[in-house]
C-alpha positions, 0 to 999 in steps of 0.5 A: 877761277885761278890757275895758278899751279900747285907747288909740288915739294918732294923731300926725304922723310926717313931712310925708307920714305919721302913725303910730298908737299902740296902748296899753292900761293904759299898755302898748304893744300894737303888737307884739301887733297884729303877731301878729294880722297887722295889717300883712297886714289892713291892706295887703288893705284898700289901707292898707299899713303898716309897724311902726317905732319912734319916739320909744321907741315902737312904732308903725304908719306910714301915708300921710296921703293915706288917708282918716282915717275909713277908717282909723278905721273899720277899725282898729275893726273890727279890734280888734273882730273879734280881740277885742283889747279883752278881752286882759289884761295 
């Protein structure tokens, strides 16, 4: 097992949305997050998201009006709850 941290990258997507990329060892982890039902989990917490390809990378789109601290905390909780930092590539 490998406990290398997941890099979480927040970028502006358009005037109303941001996109979040998840990478580990230089590899995109968004499809892995999809396997763990990340979209459903975020919907449950009233933070709806969609997986989308942007600039050649897969990422999750969120509304800019979502509280950034709440979003960061929920993403961290999701990663910890699913032991995603322990996944190895």
